[in-house]
N, CA, C and O atoms as a MOPAC input file, in Angstrom:
PM7 MOZYME 1SCF
protein

 N    118.54300 1   119.92200 1   172.48600 1
 C    119.88800 1   120.15600 1   173.12200 1
 C    120.48100 1   120.86900 1   172.06800 1
 O    120.35100 1   120.51800 1   170.89500 1
 N    121.17800 1   121.93100 1   172.44800 1
 C    122.42300 1   122.57100 1   171.27000 1
 C    123.45900 1   122.40200 1   171.63300 1
 O    123.72100 1   121.68600 1   172.59900 1
 N    124.47300 1   123.14800 1   170.80800 1
 C    125.91500 1   122.97900 1   171.24000 1
 C    126.37800 1   121.90000 1   170.34100 1
 O    125.68700 1   121.25700 1   169.55100 1
 N    127.75000 1   121.78300 1   170.59100 1
 C    128.50800 1   120.37800 1   169.88900 1
 C    128.92500 1   119.63400 1   170.95100 1
 O    129.34600 1   120.17100 1   171.97600 1
 N    128.83400 1   118.17400 1   170.78100 1
 C    129.27100 1   117.08900 1   171.06700 1
 C    130.54600 1   116.89500 1   170.56500 1
 O    130.55300 1   117.08100 1   169.34800 1
 N    131.97700 1   116.49700 1   171.16300 1
 C    133.14000 1   116.52100 1   170.56000 1
 C    133.00000 1   114.94300 1   170.27900 1
 O    132.29100 1   114.13700 1   170.88200 1
 N    133.77900 1   114.74700 1   169.31100 1
 C    134.05600 1   113.09300 1   168.70900 1
 C    134.80500 1   112.50100 1   169.79900 1
 O    135.55700 1   113.05800 1   170.60000 1
 N    134.42200 1   111.07500 1   169.68100 1
 C    135.19000 1   110.40800 1   170.68400 1
 C    136.41900 1   110.07400 1   170.25800 1
 O    137.30900 1   109.67900 1   171.01100 1
 N    136.52900 1   110.21600 1   169.03000 1
 C    138.15200 1   110.10700 1   168.42300 1
 C    139.09700 1   111.55400 1   168.72500 1
 O    138.83400 1   112.59200 1   168.11700 1
 N    140.04900 1   111.48900 1   169.58100 1
 C    140.78900 1   112.76500 1   169.90700 1
 C    141.77000 1   112.98100 1   169.03300 1
 O    142.08900 1   111.99600 1   168.36600 1
 N    142.44100 1   114.14300 1   168.80400 1
 C    143.46500 1   114.17600 1   167.92900 1
 C    144.85400 1   113.26700 1   168.41700 1
 O    145.25800 1   113.20300 1   169.57700 1
 N    145.35000 1   112.72100 1   167.46300 1
 C    146.08800 1   112.04700 1   167.80700 1
 C    145.92500 1   110.52000 1   167.86300 1
 O    146.89000 1   109.82600 1   167.54300 1
 N    144.69500 1   109.90900 1   168.27100 1
 C    144.19700 1   109.00100 1   168.58000 1
 C    144.18900 1   108.00300 1   167.26200 1
 O    144.16200 1   108.39100 1   166.09500 1
 N    144.22100 1   106.56100 1   167.73300 1
 C    144.46400 1   105.96700 1   166.06100 1
 C    143.04200 1   106.05600 1   165.33200 1
 O    141.95000 1   106.26500 1   165.86000 1
 N    143.31400 1   105.85900 1   164.09400 1
 C    142.16900 1   105.54800 1   163.31900 1
 C    141.45400 1   104.25800 1   163.27800 1
 O    142.06300 1   103.19000 1   163.21000 1
 N    139.89500 1   104.36400 1   163.32700 1
 C    139.43800 1   102.91800 1   163.28700 1
 C    140.13100 1   102.12300 1   162.44000 1
 O    140.72500 1   102.60300 1   161.47400 1
 N    140.12500 1   100.76400 1   162.72500 1
 C    140.74300 1    99.92000 1   161.92400 1
 C    139.87600 1    99.06900 1   161.05300 1
 O    140.33800 1    98.29600 1   160.21300 1
 N    138.40900 1    99.26500 1   161.31900 1
 C    137.37800 1    98.56100 1   160.46400 1
 C    136.33900 1    99.46700 1   160.38000 1
 O    136.38000 1   100.46100 1   161.10500 1
 N    135.42300 1    99.30000 1   159.62900 1
 C    134.03800 1    99.69500 1   159.61200 1
 C    133.34700 1    99.44700 1   161.05400 1
 O    132.82000 1   100.39600 1   161.63500 1
 N    133.35900 1    98.34500 1   161.53300 1
 C    132.76400 1    98.07500 1   162.89300 1
 C    133.31300 1    99.13700 1   163.63300 1
 O    132.59600 1    99.96700 1   164.19300 1
 N    134.75100 1    99.16800 1   163.67800 1
 C    135.41000 1   100.01600 1   164.88400 1
 C    134.81600 1   101.61700 1   164.69900 1
 O    134.64500 1   102.42100 1   165.61600 1
 N    134.57400 1   101.82100 1   163.36000 1
 C    134.02500 1   103.22000 1   163.11000 1
 C    132.56300 1   103.37900 1   163.77000 1
 O    132.29500 1   104.23400 1   164.61500 1
 N    131.77800 1   102.55600 1   163.32900 1
 C    130.62400 1   102.39000 1   163.84900 1
 C    130.35400 1   102.56600 1   165.34300 1
 O    129.54200 1   103.31700 1   165.88400 1
 N    131.29600 1   101.62700 1   165.93800 1
 C    131.43600 1   101.63500 1   167.53900 1
 C    131.64800 1   103.03000 1   168.03400 1
 O    131.08900 1   103.33500 1   169.08800 1
 N    132.62600 1   104.21300 1   167.20900 1
 C    133.03200 1   105.55800 1   167.65200 1
 C    131.53300 1   106.23700 1   167.49700 1
 O    131.18000 1   107.08400 1   168.31800 1
 N    130.84400 1   105.91900 1   166.63900 1
 C    129.69200 1   106.75000 1   166.10000 1
 C    128.45800 1   106.36700 1   167.14600 1
 O    127.59300 1   107.15400 1   167.53200 1
 N    128.56400 1   105.22500 1   167.44300 1
 C    127.21800 1   104.62500 1   168.33200 1
 C    127.78200 1   105.20100 1   169.90900 1
 O    126.92500 1   105.60200 1   170.69600 1
 N    128.92500 1   105.21500 1   170.23000 1
 C    129.26100 1   106.01100 1   171.64400 1
 C    128.72500 1   107.25900 1   171.55300 1
 O    127.95800 1   107.66000 1   172.42800 1
 N    129.05500 1   108.00000 1   170.51200 1
 C    128.62200 1   109.67400 1   170.57000 1
 C    126.99100 1   109.47200 1   170.61800 1
 O    126.35300 1   109.90300 1   171.57800 1
 N    126.32500 1   108.76000 1   169.47500 1
 C    124.88200 1   108.75400 1   169.58400 1
 C    124.26100 1   108.41900 1   171.28000 1
 O    123.40900 1   109.03500 1   171.92000 1
 N    124.97000 1   107.36100 1   171.60700 1
 C    124.47100 1   107.21400 1   173.10200 1
 C    124.68700 1   108.21300 1   174.01800 1
 O    123.84800 1   108.51900 1   174.86600 1
 N    125.88300 1   108.80200 1   173.88800 1
 C    126.20600 1   109.91200 1   174.88600 1
 C    125.17600 1   111.24600 1   174.82700 1
 O    124.83100 1   111.92200 1   175.79700 1
 N    124.76900 1   111.44300 1   173.37800 1
 C    123.94900 1   112.72900 1   173.08000 1
 C    122.40600 1   112.10400 1   173.46200 1
 O    121.63300 1   112.91800 1   173.96800 1
 N    121.99200 1   110.95600 1   173.29200 1
 C    120.39700 1   110.75300 1   173.43000 1
 C    120.47500 1   109.26100 1   174.11600 1
 O    120.49200 1   108.10500 1   173.69300 1
 N    120.51800 1   109.97800 1   175.54400 1
 C    120.47700 1   109.02900 1   176.57000 1
 C    119.02700 1   108.25100 1   176.50800 1
 O    118.06600 1   108.83200 1   176.00300 1
 N    118.89900 1   106.91700 1   177.03600 1
 C    117.45700 1   106.64200 1   176.84600 1
 C    116.45500 1   107.05900 1   177.44300 1
 O    116.55500 1   107.35500 1   178.63400 1
 N    115.21000 1   107.18800 1   176.74700 1
 C    114.21700 1   108.02500 1   177.12400 1
 C    114.03200 1   109.48700 1   176.73800 1
 O    112.98600 1   110.13300 1   176.69300 1
 N    115.31100 1   109.87500 1   176.46200 1
 C    115.45100 1   111.44600 1   175.78000 1
 C    114.65300 1   111.28400 1   174.48900 1
 O    114.81700 1   110.44000 1   173.60700 1
 N    113.64500 1   112.38900 1   174.57100 1
 C    112.58700 1   112.57600 1   173.54800 1
 C    113.47300 1   113.23600 1   172.15800 1
 O    112.84400 1   113.23100 1   171.10000 1
 N    114.67100 1   113.70700 1   172.13500 1
 C    115.04700 1   114.15700 1   171.35800 1
 C    115.89300 1   112.94400 1   170.03500 1
 O    116.48300 1   113.22000 1   168.99000 1
 N    115.63400 1   111.77200 1   170.60500 1
 C    116.17700 1   110.74800 1   169.87600 1
 C    115.02400 1   109.77800 1   169.46500 1
 O    114.96000 1   108.69200 1   170.04100 1
 N    113.98700 1   110.14700 1   168.37500 1
 C    112.43900 1   109.69200 1   168.38000 1
 C    112.42700 1   108.42600 1   167.88400 1
 O    111.51400 1   107.66000 1   168.19400 1
 N    113.59800 1   107.98700 1   166.92000 1
 C    113.38000 1   106.89700 1   165.90800 1
 C    114.65000 1   106.11800 1   166.13700 1
 O    115.72300 1   106.72000 1   166.11000 1
 N    114.59800 1   104.70500 1   166.38100 1
 C    116.14900 1   104.17000 1   166.00400 1
 C    116.34800 1   104.00500 1   164.69500 1
 O    117.45400 1   103.60400 1   164.33300 1
 N    115.44100 1   104.24700 1   163.83300 1
 C    115.99300 1   104.22000 1   162.23600 1
 C    116.77800 1   105.31200 1   162.26000 1
 O    117.69700 1   105.21900 1   161.44600 1
 N    116.77000 1   106.28200 1   162.86200 1
 C    117.73900 1   107.59300 1   162.47700 1
 C    119.36300 1   107.04400 1   162.91500 1
 O    120.34500 1   107.28200 1   162.21100 1
 N    119.41100 1   106.31400 1   164.13800 1
 C    120.46400 1   105.90500 1   164.94200 1
 C    121.46900 1   105.03900 1   163.66500 1
 O    122.63300 1   105.14000 1   163.27800 1
 N    120.05000 1   104.00300 1   163.23100 1
 C    120.66900 1   102.82400 1   162.21000 1
 C    121.21400 1   103.70200 1   160.76100 1
 O    122.28600 1   103.43800 1   160.21600 1
 N    120.40300 1   104.62000 1   160.34200 1
 C    121.06600 1   105.11300 1   159.16700 1
 C    122.12100 1   105.50900 1   159.36000 1
 O    122.92600 1   105.20800 1   158.47800 1
 N    122.72200 1   106.42800 1   160.65500 1
 C    124.01800 1   107.26600 1   160.88800 1
 C    124.96100 1   106.09500 1   160.86500 1
 O    126.05800 1   106.35400 1   160.37000 1
 N    124.76600 1   104.77400 1   161.32100 1
 C    125.20800 1   103.63800 1   161.63700 1
 C    125.70300 1   103.24000 1   160.02000 1
 O    126.88700 1   103.36900 1   159.70800 1
 N    124.89800 1   102.85300 1   159.24800 1
 C    124.97100 1   102.64900 1   157.91100 1
 C    125.95100 1   103.52700 1   156.99700 1
 O    126.90500 1   103.13900 1   156.32400 1
 N    125.51300 1   104.64200 1   157.14200 1
 C    126.41400 1   105.56500 1   156.62000 1
 C    127.85700 1   105.49300 1   156.68000 1
 O    128.62400 1   105.40500 1   155.72100 1
 N    128.19500 1   105.54700 1   158.12900 1
 C    129.46700 1   105.42000 1   158.67900 1
 C    130.00200 1   104.07700 1   158.04100 1
 O    131.00700 1   104.18400 1   157.33800 1
 N    129.51200 1   102.97900 1   158.18600 1
 C    129.99600 1   101.85200 1   157.57400 1
 C    130.33000 1   101.69800 1   156.05700 1
 O    131.34000 1   101.12900 1   155.64100 1
 N    129.48400 1   102.20000 1   155.37300 1
 C    129.61800 1   102.26200 1   153.92600 1
 C    130.78600 1   103.36100 1   153.53400 1
 O    131.38100 1   103.26000 1   152.46200 1
 N    131.08200 1   104.44700 1   154.50300 1
 C    131.82200 1   105.33600 1   153.74400 1
 C    133.18300 1   104.75700 1   154.21200 1
 O    134.12700 1   104.90600 1   153.43600 1
 N    133.43800 1   104.00600 1   155.58800 1
 C    134.62400 1   103.56200 1   155.76300 1
 C    134.92700 1   102.56200 1   155.13400 1
 O    136.12300 1   102.47700 1   154.85500 1
 N    134.16500 1   101.61800 1   154.74300 1
 C    134.11300 1   100.41100 1   153.89900 1
 C    134.66500 1   100.91000 1   152.42500 1
 O    135.53900 1   100.30500 1   151.80400 1
 N    134.16700 1   101.82800 1   152.07700 1
 C    134.59700 1   102.00400 1   150.40800 1
 C    135.88400 1   102.83100 1   150.64500 1
 O    136.66100 1   102.86200 1   149.69000 1
 N    136.24400 1   103.52200 1   151.78900 1
 C    137.82800 1   103.92500 1   151.62400 1
 C    138.60600 1   102.89000 1   151.78000 1
 O    139.72200 1   103.05400 1   151.28600 1
 N    138.37400 1   101.59300 1   152.43300 1
 C    138.99400 1   100.62000 1   152.59400 1
 C    139.36700 1    99.92300 1   151.12700 1
 O    140.42500 1    99.84400 1   150.50400 1
 N    138.15300 1    99.50300 1   150.88700 1
 C    138.04700 1    98.61700 1   149.41900 1
 C    138.50300 1    99.26900 1   148.17200 1
 O    139.16700 1    98.62400 1   147.36100 1
 N    138.10700 1   100.83200 1   147.91200 1
 C    138.07600 1   101.66800 1   146.85800 1
 C    138.93500 1   102.65100 1   146.96700 1
 O    139.42100 1   103.10800 1   145.93300 1
 N    139.23600 1   103.08600 1   148.00200 1
 C    140.23000 1   104.26000 1   148.27400 1
 C    141.65300 1   104.21300 1   148.95100 1
 O    142.30300 1   105.07900 1   149.53600 1
 N    141.89700 1   102.92200 1   148.66800 1
 C    143.51300 1   102.98100 1   149.09400 1
 C    143.66900 1   102.86000 1   150.70500 1
 O    144.78700 1   102.78900 1   151.21600 1
 N    142.59200 1   102.84400 1   151.39600 1
 C    142.90800 1   102.73900 1   152.78000 1
 C    142.12200 1   104.06000 1   153.68200 1
 O    141.98500 1   105.10600 1   153.04700 1
 N    141.76900 1   104.04300 1   154.68200 1
 C    141.47200 1   104.98300 1   155.42200 1
 C    142.52400 1   106.02700 1   155.77700 1
 O    143.44000 1   105.51000 1   156.41600 1
 N    142.67100 1   107.22800 1   155.58300 1
 C    143.59000 1   108.18400 1   156.19400 1
 C    143.14800 1   109.27700 1   157.14900 1
 O    144.01600 1   109.99300 1   157.65000 1
 N    141.85200 1   109.46600 1   157.44700 1
 C    141.44500 1   110.12100 1   158.36000 1
 C    139.84200 1   110.03900 1   158.50300 1
 O    139.07400 1   109.86200 1   157.55800 1
 N    139.45100 1   110.20900 1   159.93900 1
 C    137.99700 1   109.82800 1   160.41100 1
 C    137.67200 1   110.95000 1   161.44100 1
 O    138.42000 1   111.26400 1   162.36600 1
 N    136.62300 1   111.44300 1   161.20400 1
 C    136.37100 1   112.51500 1   162.57600 1
 C    134.65000 1   111.94600 1   162.64700 1
 O    134.27200 1   111.54700 1   161.54600 1
 N    133.96700 1   111.88900 1   163.36000 1
 C    132.62400 1   112.29800 1   163.87100 1
 C    132.24700 1   113.32800 1   164.93100 1
 O    132.92400 1   113.52900 1   165.93900 1
 N    131.49900 1   113.74900 1   164.73200 1
 C    130.81500 1   114.88100 1   165.79000 1
 C    129.35000 1   115.27600 1   165.58900 1
 O    128.81100 1   115.45800 1   164.49700 1
 N    128.74900 1   115.38900 1   166.86200 1
 C    127.38000 1   115.77100 1   167.02400 1
 C    127.27300 1   117.28000 1   167.22700 1
 O    127.93000 1   117.79700 1   168.13100 1
 N    126.45200 1   118.04900 1   166.40900 1
 C    126.31300 1   119.74000 1   166.62600 1
 C    124.60500 1   119.71900 1   166.44600 1
 O    123.93600 1   119.29600 1   165.50400 1
 N    124.24800 1   120.24900 1   167.52900 1
 C    122.67400 1   120.41700 1   167.29500 1
 C    122.28300 1   118.98000 1   167.24900 1
 O    122.75800 1   118.09800 1   167.96400 1
 N    121.47300 1   118.85300 1   166.44000 1
 C    120.57400 1   117.69100 1   165.80700 1
 C    121.13000 1   116.95900 1   164.74200 1
 O    120.37900 1   116.23900 1   164.08400 1
 N    122.40600 1   117.03300 1   164.45100 1
 C    123.21500 1   116.64000 1   163.04600 1
 C    124.37600 1   115.94500 1   163.52800 1
 O    124.96700 1   116.28100 1   164.55400 1
 N    124.71700 1   114.95100 1   162.77700 1
 C    125.92000 1   114.12300 1   162.86700 1
 C    126.88300 1   114.56900 1   161.90600 1
 O    126.50000 1   114.61700 1   160.73700 1
 N    128.05100 1   114.90300 1   162.17000 1
 C    128.96500 1   115.23200 1   160.93200 1
 C    130.09100 1   114.19800 1   160.91400 1
 O    130.80200 1   113.99600 1   161.89800 1
 N    130.22400 1   113.53300 1   159.71800 1
 C    131.27600 1   112.66200 1   159.18800 1
 C    132.05500 1   112.97800 1   158.55100 1
 O    131.66300 1   113.53900 1   157.52800 1
 N    133.43100 1   112.85100 1   158.70900 1
 C    134.54100 1   113.06200 1   157.49500 1
 C    135.37200 1   111.80600 1   157.52700 1
 O    135.84200 1   111.23100 1   158.50900 1
 N    135.45000 1   111.51300 1   156.30800 1
 C    135.97400 1   109.96900 1   156.06400 1
 C    137.04100 1   110.57000 1   154.82100 1
 O    136.65200 1   111.19100 1   153.83200 1
 N    138.43300 1   110.23400 1   155.12400 1
 C    139.07000 1   110.34100 1   154.14900 1
 C    139.89800 1   109.36400 1   153.77500 1
 O    140.39300 1   108.72000 1   154.69900 1
 N    140.32200 1   108.93900 1   152.20000 1
 C    141.22900 1   107.88400 1   151.78800 1
 C    142.23600 1   108.37500 1   150.84000 1
 O    142.18400 1   109.56700 1   150.53500 1
 N    143.15400 1   107.62000 1   150.32600 1
 C    144.01400 1   107.80800 1   149.53200 1
 C    143.89400 1   107.70800 1   148.16200 1
 O    144.89200 1   107.46400 1   147.48400 1
 N    142.77100 1   107.87100 1   147.64800 1
 C    142.50300 1   107.72500 1   146.27100 1
 C    141.94600 1   109.08800 1   145.94200 1
 O    141.37100 1   109.84100 1   146.72700 1
 N    142.23100 1   109.31700 1   144.52300 1
 C    141.64300 1   110.75100 1   143.74300 1
 C    140.49200 1   110.24600 1   143.01200 1
 O    139.89200 1   111.08500 1   142.34100 1
 N    140.05900 1   109.05500 1   142.99900 1
 C    138.74300 1   108.58700 1   142.30100 1
 C    137.69500 1   109.16600 1   142.92200 1
 O    137.74900 1   109.10500 1   144.15000 1
 N    136.68000 1   109.75400 1   142.41900 1
 C    135.37400 1   110.05500 1   142.99600 1
 C    134.30200 1   108.79400 1   142.81900 1
 O    134.31600 1   107.90400 1   141.96800 1
 N    133.46100 1   108.99500 1   143.80200 1
 C    132.62200 1   107.90400 1   144.08800 1
 C    131.69300 1   107.96500 1   142.77300 1
 O    131.68900 1   108.98600 1   142.08500 1
 N    131.09200 1   107.11100 1   142.52200 1
 C    130.07900 1   107.10200 1   141.10100 1
 C    128.73200 1   106.36400 1   141.38300 1
 O    128.63500 1   105.46800 1   142.22200 1
 N    127.63100 1   106.84800 1   140.55800 1
 C    126.52900 1   106.16800 1   140.88200 1
 C    126.21900 1   105.33900 1   139.45700 1
 O    125.88900 1   105.88900 1   138.40700 1
 N    126.39300 1   103.93300 1   139.64300 1
 C    126.58200 1   102.90500 1   138.50200 1
 C    124.96900 1   103.19400 1   137.82300 1
 O    123.90900 1   103.27400 1   138.44300 1
 N    125.17900 1   103.30000 1   136.51600 1
 C    123.76300 1   103.22000 1   135.79200 1
 C    123.31000 1   101.87800 1   135.62300 1
 O    124.19000 1   101.06800 1   135.33200 1
 N    122.04500 1   101.41600 1   135.74800 1
 C    121.56200 1   100.01900 1   135.30400 1
 C    120.44000 1    99.88400 1   134.51100 1
 O    119.60200 1   100.78700 1   134.49300 1
 N    120.34700 1    99.18600 1   134.05300 1
 C    119.13800 1    99.01800 1   132.95500 1
 C    117.98900 1    98.48300 1   133.94900 1
 O    118.29900 1    97.68400 1   134.83300 1
 N    116.82600 1    98.87300 1   133.82000 1
 C    115.86400 1    98.51000 1   134.43900 1
 C    115.43600 1    97.09000 1   134.53000 1
 O    115.12700 1    96.43100 1   133.53700 1
 N    115.42500 1    96.61500 1   135.80600 1
 C    115.39000 1    95.33100 1   136.20000 1
 C    116.69500 1    94.62400 1   136.32300 1
 O    116.67400 1    93.40600 1   136.50300 1
 N    117.85300 1    95.27500 1   136.24200 1
 C    118.86800 1    94.49400 1   136.25400 1
 C    119.35300 1    94.44000 1   137.61700 1
 O    119.41600 1    95.48600 1   138.26300 1
 N    119.66600 1    93.44900 1   138.07200 1
 C    120.17000 1    93.21400 1   139.45800 1
 C    121.75300 1    92.95400 1   139.40100 1
 O    122.11100 1    91.92600 1   138.82700 1
 N    122.61700 1    93.70000 1   139.88500 1
 C    123.90300 1    93.13300 1   139.88100 1
 C    124.50500 1    93.10400 1   141.45600 1
 O    123.87100 1    93.54400 1   142.41500 1
 N    125.49100 1    92.66300 1   141.51900 1
 C    126.21100 1    92.56000 1   142.92700 1
 C    127.09300 1    93.81100 1   143.03800 1
 O    127.98000 1    93.95200 1   142.19600 1
 N    126.93200 1    94.73700 1   144.00600 1
 C    127.76600 1    96.00100 1   144.28900 1
 C    127.04100 1    96.91800 1   143.59800 1
 O    126.16800 1    96.67200 1   142.76500 1
 N    127.56200 1    98.36800 1   144.09400 1
 C    127.01000 1    99.41300 1   143.74400 1
 C    125.80600 1   100.04500 1   144.25100 1
 O    125.30600 1   101.01000 1   143.67100 1
 N    125.44100 1    99.66700 1   145.04500 1
 C    124.20900 1   100.27500 1   145.99700 1
 C    124.56600 1   101.02300 1   147.09300 1
 O    123.72900 1   101.77300 1   147.59500 1
 N    125.90700 1   100.92200 1   147.64000 1
 C    126.12400 1   101.89300 1   148.77000 1
 C    126.09800 1   103.39700 1   148.75100 1
 O    125.57900 1   104.07300 1   149.63900 1
 N    126.81000 1   103.97100 1   147.46700 1
 C    126.71300 1   105.07200 1   147.19500 1
 C    125.55500 1   105.78300 1   147.06100 1
 O    125.34400 1   106.76800 1   147.76800 1
 N    124.48400 1   105.25500 1   145.92100 1
 C    123.31700 1   105.88000 1   146.10900 1
 C    122.44000 1   105.98500 1   147.50400 1
 O    121.61200 1   106.86400 1   147.74100 1
 N    122.88700 1   104.65000 1   148.56700 1
 C    122.01800 1   104.76600 1   149.66200 1
 C    122.88300 1   106.04600 1   150.66000 1
 O    122.31900 1   106.78800 1   151.46400 1
 N    124.18900 1   106.04000 1   150.37900 1
 C    124.50300 1   107.35100 1   151.27100 1
 C    123.62500 1   108.68600 1   150.86700 1
 O    122.85300 1   109.34200 1   151.56700 1
 N    123.99600 1   108.84800 1   149.55800 1
 C    123.15600 1   110.28000 1   149.13500 1
 C    121.90400 1   110.27900 1   149.68900 1
 O    121.41900 1   111.33800 1   150.08800 1
 N    121.15900 1   108.97700 1   149.79200 1
 C    119.68300 1   109.16400 1   150.19500 1
 C    119.69700 1   109.55600 1   151.64600 1
 O    119.02600 1   110.47200 1   152.12200 1
 N    120.49800 1   108.80200 1   152.28200 1
 C    120.23700 1   108.82500 1   153.82700 1
 C    120.88600 1   110.07900 1   154.58600 1
 O    120.72900 1   110.22400 1   155.79900 1
 N    121.67400 1   111.03600 1   153.75300 1
 C    122.39600 1   112.22400 1   154.11600 1
 C    121.67100 1   113.42900 1   153.95500 1
 O    120.70700 1   113.46100 1   153.19000 1
 N    122.03000 1   114.41700 1   154.59300 1
 C    121.34800 1   115.70900 1   154.26000 1
 C    121.90700 1   116.65800 1   153.45400 1
 O    121.32300 1   117.45100 1   152.71600 1
 N    123.58300 1   116.46500 1   153.72700 1
 C    124.54000 1   117.11500 1   152.84200 1
 C    125.56100 1   116.20500 1   152.50700 1
 O    125.64000 1   115.20300 1   153.21800 1
 N    126.36100 1   116.33200 1   151.57700 1
 C    127.20000 1   115.41400 1   151.32100 1
 C    127.97700 1   116.03500 1   150.12600 1
 O    127.44900 1   116.56800 1   149.15100 1
 N    129.54400 1   115.86100 1   150.38500 1
 C    130.43700 1   116.52600 1   149.70900 1
 C    131.72800 1   115.73800 1   149.42100 1
 O    132.20900 1   115.12700 1   150.37500 1
 N    132.26500 1   115.68000 1   148.39500 1
 C    133.65200 1   115.01100 1   148.03400 1
 C    134.80800 1   116.27600 1   147.84800 1
 O    134.84600 1   117.15300 1   146.98500 1
 N    135.47700 1   116.08800 1   148.68100 1
 C    136.68500 1   117.12600 1   148.76200 1
 C    137.95800 1   116.82700 1   148.42800 1
 O    138.73100 1   116.38900 1   149.28000 1
 N    138.34900 1   117.03700 1   147.08400 1
 C    139.81300 1   116.15500 1   146.73000 1
 C    140.83300 1   117.04100 1   147.30700 1
 O    140.85200 1   118.24000 1   147.02800 1
 N    141.61600 1   116.53900 1   148.04000 1
 C    142.68800 1   116.60400 1   148.83100 1
 C    144.19100 1   116.23500 1   147.81100 1
 O    144.25000 1   115.67900 1   146.71400 1
 N    145.17800 1   116.73200 1   148.58500 1
 C    146.51700 1   116.47100 1   147.84400 1
 C    146.95400 1   114.99100 1   147.89100 1
 O    147.72600 1   114.58800 1   147.02100 1
 N    146.50200 1   114.14800 1   148.86600 1
 C    146.76700 1   112.73900 1   148.80400 1
 C    145.74500 1   112.04900 1   148.62800 1
 O    145.95600 1   110.84400 1   148.76000 1
 N    144.30900 1   112.44400 1   148.28500 1
 C    143.31200 1   111.48200 1   147.84500 1
 C    141.84700 1   112.45100 1   148.02400 1
 O    141.76000 1   113.44800 1   147.30800 1
 N    140.86700 1   112.17400 1   148.86000 1
 C    139.94400 1   113.04000 1   148.97900 1
 C    139.31000 1   112.61400 1   150.26600 1
 O    139.56200 1   111.53200 1   150.79800 1
 N    138.38400 1   113.60200 1   150.80300 1
 C    137.68300 1   113.54900 1   152.05500 1
 C    136.29200 1   113.56700 1   151.59500 1
 O    135.96600 1   114.34000 1   150.69400 1
 N    135.38800 1   112.71900 1   152.18000 1
 C    133.81900 1   112.79800 1   152.17400 1
 C    133.59900 1   113.22600 1   153.12800 1
 O    134.24000 1   112.76200 1   154.07100 1
 N    132.71100 1   114.19900 1   153.38500 1
 C    131.79400 1   114.85700 1   154.36800 1
 C    130.51600 1   114.64900 1   154.27100 1
 O    129.87600 1   114.83400 1   153.23600 1
 N    129.97200 1   114.18300 1   155.51700 1
 C    128.48300 1   113.74700 1   155.17000 1
 C    127.92000 1   114.19300 1   156.63800 1
 O    128.39500 1   113.95000 1   157.74800 1
 N    126.56000 1   115.04600 1   156.21400 1
 C    125.94100 1   115.42100 1   157.23000 1
 C    124.59600 1   114.60500 1   157.38000 1
 O    123.80200 1   114.46900 1   156.44900 1
 N    124.41000 1   114.05300 1   158.70100 1
 C    123.01200 1   113.32800 1   158.84000 1
 C    122.06900 1   113.87300 1   159.72100 1
 O    122.48500 1   114.07600 1   160.86200 1
 N    120.96700 1   114.14700 1   159.49400 1
 C    120.01900 1   114.68200 1   160.64200 1
 C    119.51100 1   113.71500 1   161.61400 1
 O    118.96800 1   112.65200 1   161.31100 1
 N    119.70500 1   114.11800 1   162.72700 1
 C    119.21600 1   112.89600 1   163.74600 1
 C    117.65100 1   113.44900 1   164.25400 1
 O    117.40400 1   113.13200 1   165.41800 1
 N    116.97800 1   113.93000 1   163.81900 1
 C    115.44200 1   114.37700 1   164.35300 1
 C    114.79900 1   113.54600 1   163.11700 1
 O    113.57700 1   113.50300 1   162.97000 1

């Protein structure tokens, strides 16, 4: 299937109030695009990865970025495009760890890096926008 599937969030709609709310929006997009039995969606892991990235980006915006300021999700061809904005100018970082060191936290951003096809952090006047592309094949 080619073309674009518009986001379930329309202009002027309220922002997701939680990571769970954002996941619900993305899950609705995935369900609309990949109906049961559709050969285009071959692996439930792909959908789970998309929901994990959504959850992590929105959670980080809430916990580290001063709150979510914008969110959009759309599917074009076989890719999910996520855009998550927050009010902080601080860029995400990968924590360095000593081999064998197990600490609480710091695993989400490396996971996002691994699960996305393309990832960018765009500074804005009021914070930053993280744009993530996830392959759905």
